[in-house]
Each structure stands twice: as structure tokens, then as C-alpha cells.
N, C-alpha and C positions, 0 to 999 in steps of 0.2 A: 777658383778653389783648387789648387794643385793637389796632387796626390802621388804617393811614392809607388803605388801599384794600381793597375787598371780595375780590379775588383773594388776599389775604395772610391772610384769615381761616382759622383751622384749628378743625375740630370734631372731638370724640371722642365715642365709644360704645364702653363695655367693661363687662365684668363688675366689674372693680376698676380704680380709677384712684388713683394715688399721686403726690403732687408733694413732690420733694425741694427744699425752698426753697434750702439752703445751696449745693447743686449746681446749682440751676436745671435739674432734670431732670424729665421726666414719665414714670412708668412704668405702661403699661397693660397689663392681663392679662385673658385670657378673652374670645374673640369680639370682638376689637377691631376698630372701624372708623374710619379717620382720613380725613377729606375735607379738600381744599383745592382751590379752584378747580375745574377738571374732572378733577381726579384722586381716585381713591378706592382706599385701601389697606386691606387686611383681613389680620390675622395672629392668631396665638394669643398673642403678646405684642409690644410695641412700646416701645421706649426712645427718648425724644426728648430729645436734650441742646441746650437752647436757646443755651448759650454758644457749643458747637462748631457749632451750626446743622445737626446730623446727626439722622437718624432711622434706627433700626436694628430691622428687622422680624425676628422669629424665628418658625418654625413655620408651615407652611400659608400662606405669603404669596401674596397675590394683590393686584395692582395693575391698574386699567384705566383706559383713557383715552375720550374722548368719541366716537372712532371705533369703539368696540367691541372693539378689542385688549386681551388680558389676559395679564399676565406671572404665571407660577406659579414659585415658588423655595422653597428650604428657608430660606435666609437672605439678606437684602438689606440694604444700607446705602446710604442716599441722603442727599443735602443736604435740609434742612426744606423746599425748594420741591418735592420729590419728583420731581426731574428728572434729577440727576447722582448717580452712584454705582457700587458694585460688587455684583454679584449672583453667588451660587453655586447651582449645580444649577439652571439657568434653563430654564422652558418657557414660549414665548410662544404662545398661542392667538389666532390672527389672527380678524378678523371674520367671515370666511366658513368657519372651521373649519379652516382649515391651521395646522400646529404646527411651531415651531421649537424645538430642544432643544440645549443646551450645558451642559458642567460649569462653565464660568467665562464671566462676561459682565460688560460694563460698559454704562453708560447715560449719555448726556450729552443732556439735552433731549429732543427727540423722537427721538433717534438710539439704537439699541441695537446694540452690537457683541458678537458671538459668536465664540469661539475652539473650533475642531473641532466644528462644529455639524452638525446633520442637519434637513432640512425634509422635511415630507410631509403632504398633506391626507388621506392614507388612513387607515383604521382600524387601530389596533394592538393592539386587543383583539378576539377572536372573539365569538360570540353566547355562549359559556359564560363569558366574563370572563377568558380565559386569553390571555397575550401571543402575538402572531403578527408576523411579518414584514410590513410594509407592502407593498401592490402594487408601489409605486414610492416612491423617496425621492431626495433630492439631499443628498449629505454633502460639506462643504467644509472648508477649513483656517479660512477666515475668512469670516464672514457680517456684513452690515451691513443692519439694518433701519431704515428712516427712516419713521416713522408719519405724518409731515406731507407726505413726498413720496408715501407709499403705495407704496413699492417695497422688494423685497428684493434686494440684491446679493451675488454670491457669488464668491469668489476660490479657485482650485485645488480645483474642484469635481468630482464624479463622480456619474454618473446610475446609480442602483441599481434593479434589478428583482428583488423577492423578496429583496432583501439581496445579490445578486451585482452587482458593478460592470459596467456595460456601455459607458459612453462617458464619455471625459474632458473636462472643460469648464473650460478655463483661466480664464475670466470670463463670466459672464452675469448677468442680472437679469430679474424679473418683477414684476408687481402683486402686493400682498398681498391683493387681494380681487379677484373676478370681476367685481365692480361698478364697478371702477375704469375710468375714460375714459382710457387711455394707450396711447401707441403701442408697436408691437412686432409680432413674428412671430405669425400665427395658425396653427392646427394644420393641416397639409398634407392633401390628399386625394390617393388613388390610384385609378386607374380603367384598365380594359382593355376595349377595344371592336373590333370588326371593322373599322370605318372609320378610326379614329384610332390604333389600336394601344395601346401603353402610354401613360398620361397621368399626369403629376405635376402638380398644382397647389399653388404655394406662395404663400399671400396675406401681405401685410404691411399692417398696420393704423396709420394715422397720424391721431391725434388732434389735429386742427388747433387745435380750440378746444373748450370744453364743448358747444357747439351746431354744431359741424362736424367731419367726418372724411372720409378717403379711404381706400379699401381697393384696394391694388394687388396683382393676381394674376398671376404668371407661370405660364402654362399649356403645358408641354412634352410633345411628343407624339413617338411613335417613327416615324410614318407620315406627319405633317404638320409644316409649319413651326409654330414656337412662336407661342403667342397671348398678347397683353397685354389684360388684362381691368381696368378701372378702374371704381370705382363711388364716386361722391361724394354725401353726404348733408349737407342743411344745414336745421337747424330755425331759420327765420326768426321774427321776432316775429309776422308774419302767416301763418305756417304752414310745413308741411314741404314740401322740395323734394329730388328724387333725380335724379341723371343717371348713366347707364353708357355706357361705350365699350368695345367689344370689337374689337380690330384686329389684322391680321397682313399680312405682305408675302409673297405667294405666287403661284403660278400660279393662273389662273382655272379654272372649271369651266363648260360650257356643255351644252345639250342637243342631241342629234343628232336626225336625222329619226325616231327611234324613241323619243324621250323619254328616252335613257339620258344620263347625265352622264359627259362625257368632259373631258379635259385641253384648255384652249384654248392652252397653251404660253406665254401673256404673264404675268410676273410684275407685280404692281401692289398698292398698298395696298387691303385689303378689309376691311370692317368692319361692325358694327351698332351704331346708336346707340339708346338707349332713355332716356326721361326722363318723370317725373310729378311731380305736386306739387298743392297746394290753398293758394291765397293768399287771405287776406282784406283787401279794400281798404276805403276809408272808405265811410261812408254807406250801408252795408248791401251794397255790391258785393263780389263774390267771384269768383275765376276758378279753374278747375281744367283742368289739361292734362295730355295723355298723348302720347307720341311714341315709334314705333318706325320706324327707317328703316335701309335698307341700301343699298350700291351694288353688290351683287352678289346676285342672287336665290338662287345656290346656296350663298352662304356660311353662313346661319344653320343650314342643314340638315347641311351638310358638317361644321361644327365641333360639331354637336349643341347649339347654344345656345337652339333653340326648336323645338317641334314644330307650331307655326302656319304654315299656307301662305298667310295674309293678314295683312299688317301694316297696323294703323290708327294714324293720327294725329289726335288731335282736340284742339280748344281750346274752352272755354266761358267766357263772362263773364255772370255772372248777378246778379240782385237780387231779393231777396224780402222782402215785408213781410206784414202781416196780411190786406191786400187786394190786392196787386200783386205779379206774378212777370213779370220782363223777362229774356230769355235771348237770347244770341247764341253760335252755334257755328260751327264749320269742321271738315269731316273731309276726309283724305286717305288714299288707300289705295294699297298695293302688293301686288299679286297675284304670289306666288312659284310658281303652279302651272305645269307644264311648257308647257301649250297656252295660257296667258294671254298676252294682247296688252296691253302696257302703255298703249297710246293708247285702248283700249277701257274701260280702269277709271275709274270716274266719280270727280270732285273736287266736294265739297258746300262752297260759300262764297259766301254766308253763309247759315246756318239761323237765322231769327229766330222767336222765340216770345214771345207777350205773353198774360197771362190777369189779368183784373181782376174783384174781385167789388164790385158797386155796394154803397153804403151804403143802409140802410133797407130796408124790406120793401114794395116795390109790390106791391098787390094781395094783400099777406100772404106773398108768397112771396121768393125770393132771385133775383137777376139776375147772370149771369156772362158777361163779354165775352172772347173768345179771338180771337187773330190769329196768322197764321203767314206767313213769306215764306221762299222757298227758291230758290237758284240752283245748279243741277247740271250740269256740263258735263263732256265728254269731248274729248280731242285728236281722236279718231276714233269718231264715234258720235252718238247722240241726246242734244241738250242741251235743258234745261228750265228755265224759270223760273216760280215760283208764288207768288201772293198770295191769301189767303182770310181772311175774318173771319167770326165767328159770335156770335151773342147767344142766351143760354139763360135762361130763366125756370123756376123749380120751386118748387112749394108742397106742403107735407106736411099732410094732413088725418089726424087720429087721432080716431076714434069712441069712444063710451062703452063698446062692446064689445070695444075694442082693436084693430080693423081700422085698418090703416096704408094710407092712399091717397096716392100721390104723383103729382100732375099737373105736366106739363113741356111747355114749348114752346120750339122752336129754329128759327132761320133761319140759314142760311149762303150766303155768297156766294164763289165761287171763280174766279179768273182765271188762265189758263195762256198762256204763250208757248213755242212747240215749233220747234227746228231740227233739220234732219237726221233726221227720224223714220224715213226708208228704211233707216237704219244702225242701228236699235234691235237690242239683242242677242238679242231674241226678238220675232217679228211681234205675238205676244198682248200684248206691252207697249208697243207703239208707239202714238203719238198722231198727230196731224195736225199739219203745218206751220201756223206762223201763230198768232193769237190766238184761244183758245176760252174759254169761260166757261160758269158754271151757277150757279143759285140753287135752294137745297134747304131747303124748310121741313119741319118735323117736329113732331107732337104725340105724346104718350105718357101713359098712365095705368098705373100700377103699383100692384098691390093685394097686400098682405101681411097675414097674420093670424098673429101669434106666440101659440102656446099652450104656457104653461109650467106644469109640475107636477111632483110627485114620481114617481119610479120606482126601486123597490128602495131602495138605500143612497143615490141620487144624485138629480139633478134633470135633467129632459128638457126640451127645447124644440123644438116640432113647427111648422114655419112653411109653410103653403101659399103659393104664389105665382103670380100671373097678371099678365103685362104686355101691353098693346096698343100698338103703334107703327104710326104711319101717317105715309107721306112720299111726296112726287112721285117718279115715275120721272125721273131726270135722266140724260142722256146720258153714259155712260162711254166710249163707242166712239170719240171724238176726244180723249180725255184719256190722256196717257201715264200709264203705271203704273210707277213707281219705289219706292214704299214700301208698297205694299198686295199683295204677292206671296205672302208667307208666311201664307196664310189656311187657317184649318182650325177647324171647329166644335169647342169645347171647354166645360168648365163655367165658364171664367172669363169667356167672352164671349157666353155664352147670352142674357143679358139687356141686352147692349150695345145702344146706339141705331144704331150702325153696326158690324157685325161684321167688317167689313175692317179690318185693321190700317192705321195711317197715314191719308193724306188722299186719295189719289189715286183710290181706288174708293168709291163710295157705294152702300149698299143701299136702294132706294126700295121703294115699295109699301106695303101694309098686312099686318101679321102679329100673330101671337098667340104669345106664349112663356109656357110654364107649367112649374112645377117644385115640387118639395118638398124642404125642408131639415129635417134632424133632428140634434140633437146631445144628448149625455147626458154627465154629469160627476159625479164624486165625487173625494174625495181621493185623488191618486195615479193617476187613470185618467181618459181623456177619450175619447169616441167620437163621429164626426161623418160624416153622410153626405148627399149632395146627388143629385138626379136631375131630368131636365128634357128638353124637347123644344120645338119651335116649328113653327108652321103658317104658311104665306104664302097670303093670300087671293087675291091676283093671279095671273091665269092666265099672264101674260108669261114669257118665257124668264128662267132664272135668271141673274143676274150672277156666280154663283160657279162656279168650275171644277168638272169631275167629280172625285170623290174627297174634296171637302172636307167631305162631310156635310150641305151646305145646297144641293145642285144641284137638288133636287125641292122642291115645294110643302111636301111633310112632311119636316121634317129627321130626321136620325139622333137616336138617344137618348145624352145623355151624363150622366156620373155621377161621383162621387168619393166615396171612403170614407177616413176617416182614424182611426187609433188612436194614442194616445200613452199610454204606460204611465210617467209620471213621468220620471225621469232614466234608467230603465233601456232604453227603446227607443221607436220610433215607426215606423208603417207608414202610407203613402200609396198608393192605387190610384186611378189616373184610367182612364176607360174610354169608349169611344164604340162604340155597338152600331148595326147596320144596322137601319134602321126596318121593312124587310120581313121579313127572316129572323133578326134578332138575331146576324147574323154580327158577330165582334169586329173592328172597324175600326181601333181604335187602343187599345192597353193600354199603361199606363206603371205600373211598381211600384217603389216606393222603400222599402226596409226597413232601419232601423239599430237596433241593440240591443248591449247589453254595459256595461261599467264603463269606468273611466278607463283601466285597463290591459289589459283583455280586451274587444274589441268587433268588430263585423263590420257590413259594409254590403252590400247586394245591390240592384241595380237591373236592371229588365228593361223593354224597350220593343219593341213591335210595331206598325208602320205597315202596313195592308193596305186602302190607299185606291184601287188601281186606277185611277191617274190618268196621263194622258200627259205631264203637266208635269214638267220636270226638278225644280222645286222641291218636289214632291209625290210623290217616288219612294218606293217600299216598302222597309221595312227591318225586320229583327228582330236584336235584340242583347240580350245578357246580359253583366253586368258585376258583379264583387264584389270585395271586399278585406276583409282581417281582420288584426287583430293579437292574439296570444295571449301573456299572461304565462306562461312556463314554470317559471322559478325566481324567487327573490327579486330578482336583477339581470338575468336573462335573459328576452328576449321575442323572438317571431318574427312575421313580417309576410309577407302574400302578397296578390296582386291579379291580377285577369286581366279582359280583354275579349274576348267571343267574338261573331263575326258570325254570325248563324244564318239570314241570309237565302239562300233557295234561288233558282235561275234560274226555278222555277215561280212564285215570288212576285214577282221582279223580274228581267225578262229582261236587263237590262244589267249585272247583277252578274258578276262572274267567280269567286265563291265556290261552294261546293257544299252549302250549308246548315249547315255546321260547320266555321267557319274561326277559329281563334284569331288575334286581332289582335296582342296583345302581353301579356306577364306580368311581374311583378316579385315577386321572392321574396328573403327575407334575414332577418337576425337583428341584434338590437341587445343589447348589455351595457352596463349603465349602473350605477355606483355612485357614492360620494360623491368619487372622486378620478379616475374613469376612465370615458371613453364610446368604445365601439367601435362601428361600424355596417358591415355587409357587405350588398350588394344585387346580385342577379343579375336583369338585364333581358333579355328575349328579344323582338325583333319578327318576327313570322311572315310579314308581308307587306312588300313594298317601298312605301315612302311617301317623298316627296321630302324630308322632315326627319326620318324614321325608317326608315333603310334596313333590310332584313332581316339579322338576325344577332344575336348576343349581346353583352352589355357587363357588366363587373363592376367594382364601385366599392367601395372601402373607404376609411373615414374613422376617425379617432380624435382624442380630445381629452385632454389632461391638464389637470386643474383648476389654474387660474392660470398653467399654461405655455402657454395659447393665445396669449398676447401679453404 
């Protein structure tokens, strides 16, 4: 059967094929498969009348399209292009599992019209194979499904729950697949809280184009003015971009002298702007940005949009090759805390970084050059400008016995210009007005000896390590401290050349750091442990504050233990022990275990640093979370944070040693056509963005009716 075009070719496969030449008819019987273009038709028997240009399929008829939709019928009559015709006892199985059924239907091209039809994505058979009412369904007098448009349209419809009519719907439509990027209403959310009262959130999704969309959510409250929430997403060729605006017109809130929130009595536009994105430019350049800004410091917490009390806005322009990194950044902060003074909050612009790895191997080693420049200013406070550059050489020697010896040399030059140091937020962090500088050379030798061998059913690796570092004592006294404040000895910085974070503080003198690493692994399980300590030779006063574990010549002992049991769970314990009496100064435990549906996480931290610095306050906290699969479709979840800090540990705390901070408890029901979630959240203490009290939230989603 020749054809002029490929899409006119028809192929048959059947147990028996009969061609009636006089009538010009083809009769195919037994497991018949007919293919034409992207259409596939199967049936017990197919009668193809070539003169009338009709195809009649009888018995267990199935016809599918390229989108994955399948029509099932007892009897079907179509044109020989398999596009137009009449269908009896039709069942349309959509690509995502939803089903449309009707006694009679017709098909024209990509469009199917059904009379007195019913739609549901829910199961209609129970586990024993017996018929059951679907959890929900839509019954309509007329239904139109356009597979090219990807949408199902209803006329004179009723929404049924377990077969009982609940709501009349004169006309509506929805996508025929959850994967469709189509405009429409999304599932609403319901919430009850002490601050906002009863909340209804109704989102509308606008598919502007395949790579752009806008979600507009109207949030209506019983105790506050309504809120408009807009979220825009755009997938550019160069990368993704997202922006959000949440705004309302309402009275303001201010803090009184007791830091309580009261009404200001003045109505105005109040909002929160969020944006983030990553864009790739030409010649290897790329930029990332993240913005969070508000024109009312009480607005984000009042409308429970975020629990953060500091909003950060940053932009970075970067370029990285195999040997070169260049970065330019800027930072802007908004401190929403009641006692915060906006004029004292710093702005960083610009922050420049450069790192270059030189080609070749001078003296058999590697050379890297780094540079940094920063300008930090406040409207009312200490301002600082910094420029520094350093060059580092490093060479690795490996002996025949497997010893690994790394020799390093470094020289760094810093220049600072400081203004208004008398107004620093803490005298300990103040510099001296005017120009200051320092030059710091450093040499280091690092020895490691990995010892690998079998142990039981696995393989172990035992590595002793000793590091010697020597550098000049350089004056930190006249240098401001803006980025080296959060210092504490950990397993991660024990062998660092400078154990201060950032650049503003430098650890001089000669010291020895030593430790032992061990790991063992076999299929399905892995163990690792590290322990170490350091000793400073110089008798000069320590540059480190009390409570960091580095304030004396002999440091505290730090360690880490890790256990991984395949996909079932993981445990990590970090610890710092006092060098004199092995008192636990810092303990952090993270434990997670479970399966995809039932799992739990536990976290515990204890800081016992006995430091007078605000940045090194003592703290003890326990947090846990779990989700448990109760039945096939049901699961429950819970999480809680407990503050275990007592006044004996931290005099500034207002807690009694066992203070719940917040908890979250709820359950989830999810099946093939319905998702329902309930959450009870309680805040036990007042916080700017999380006031004391309860909140209850409800959300539900009907498959394919979300938009």
C-alpha cells in the first residue's frame, strides 16, 4: 500500500489478516495492532474499509497518542486517519492516571467529546479488586478533552465525594496532567494563629510562557488587613531568577520603651521584597544575587513571613578558571531586633577577592597568590577599609615508607584605614583611627603517615599527623576586628595556618599541632574518628579570647566521630574537652536514621565556654524531628526545640534549664488523588518574628484540580 507521505503509512500486526479485494476491505483478527503516524490502535478485531475510509475496532479497543493518553472502549469507529469518529463505552486514561468515562463519545482530531461523563484520578477498585466509590469525582453533562491543549473542560458539572454530590459547577476546566504548565487556581491553604486569626490563602498560577510564571496569592485574615503575595519566576537562558513581593496597606507597629509592639496609628504601604538568582555571563563570568528588604521592621514577623531577625542582601560577580578566581561582592543588612540601631548596622561594598595559581612548579612546588580588598562603613559607627595580598608556596614530599611531608611558606601584607573607632560596637573590636599595616611571614611543615590495612571484613586507615607552624607576632592591637569574631577551636581549624576566621586577626608565634585520624569501611557501613591538640611555644599573651579553647599555650582537645550506615542513618559527634580536667566545653551531636517514609533526626549542642564575650555565650539545646508512616496513606510528624540553658551556665539567660522554644506536630494523608496536611505549631517564648501562642494550618490538594 504505497503512500506519498510517511504519516500516511499504515502498518498491521495480527494473528489473522484477510484482504477482500472486491470490497477493498481489510479484516484483522486476534491481538490486532494498527499504527499510523503517532497513533497506535489495538483491538480483538479491526475492519478497515478503504473505500469508505473508515476503521472499525471491536473488542478490548485501546488507542493511544504521543502524549501518553489512552482511550479504552468496547467499540470504536474512526476515519482511517484514526482522528475522527464515534466511540461506545469510552474510558480515557490520561497520562498521569486520571480517568474519564462515558457511555457515548465522539472524537474529532485531538478533541474528544463525552456525554454524561465522569472524571476521577482516584482508584475505583480496592486492594481485593472489588469496585469502590472513588474518594472524589466530577460528573458532568458534557465533557471536552483536547489532548493538544492538554485541558479538560466541563459543562453542568457536580463535584462528588464518595459518590455524594457536594458542589454544583456550571463550567470549569483543569489540566489533563499535573506536569502541564498551565494557568489556573491552585489549592487554597487555611490557617489559624493567635496573631493573625483565621487565614485563607488563595493562589492563582499564571503560566506566562514555558519559562516564566507568576503566582498571585491573596491572603485574607480575620485580625489583620489582607496581604497580596506575588512570586515571579523566570528561567533565562543564562540561569534562573526569582522575585517575591508581599505587601499590604495597614497601620504600622512600633516598639515601645519596653520593646513591646504597639500600634503606630498611621496607615501606609508595608511590604517585604525577596529576590534571588544565578546568571551566567560571557567569558566565564557569572553573578549571583539574593535580596531581602522591608520598609517596616515589624512587618515580616507581624505577618509571619519569616522568622529571621536579620535580613541580608548580597550580590556577587565572579569568574573562575583552572588557575584564576576573581570575585566582587556587596552586602547590605537590616537588623529587625527591637534594640537594633539602623545607623550602626554595617554595609560592605565592595568586597573583592582574587586567587591565582601560578603555572609551573618553582622549586618543585606550587605557588598561589591571593588578594582581598574590603570597604565596610556605618552611618554611625566604626568604618574600615582594608587591602591585603599574600603569596604561598607549597611542596609535597613522599618517602619510600609512605610518609607525606608538606613544606609551606607564606608572606602576607595588610593595610587598613579606620575612621570613628571610638564608636565601635564593642571596644574589643575597635581599631585605631588612621592608617595601619602589618607584614606577616609564615613557614610550616606538615607530616602525615597513612597506614592502611585490613580489619575484620573492612579496610582501615590510621594516620598520625604533626604540624609545625612559625610566624612573627604582628600587632593586632590597632587593627579593627570585623570578620574574625566567631573564633573557637574545632576539629576543622586545628591545622589551619591562621585559626582565626576571616583576615582581621592573625595568630602569630610558633606552635605544634598534632592529631590522629582513623577510618574504617566495609560495604554498607563506615566509621571515622579524629582527635587532636596544639601547643604554642611562645610565652607571650594569647591573642585568643577566654573560652575559645586556645587562650592558653596548651589548647583544649578536639575530636570528631562519624558513623554512616548506608542509607539507613548517620551519626556525627563533635567535641572539645578542657585540657586540664577533660570537662566538656563543646559538644555537638547530629543523628539521623530511618527510611524514605519513616525517619528521625536528633540534634544536641552544648557550649560551656565561660567567656565574657557576647559572641561566645554558653548555650545548651536539644532539637528533634520525626516522621512516621502509620498506614498505607497516613503519616505523622513532629519536631521540637528545647533550650536547656540554665542561669548557672549562662547568667544572661531568662530560661530555667528546660524551656521549650517551639514545636510542630501534624499528620499527612497522601494517595493517588488527594493530599491533606494538618500542622499544629506552638511558640513557647516571645520572639520578634515568632510570638508566643498556637497556630493551626490546613492544606489540601486534589490531583489535577490544583490549577
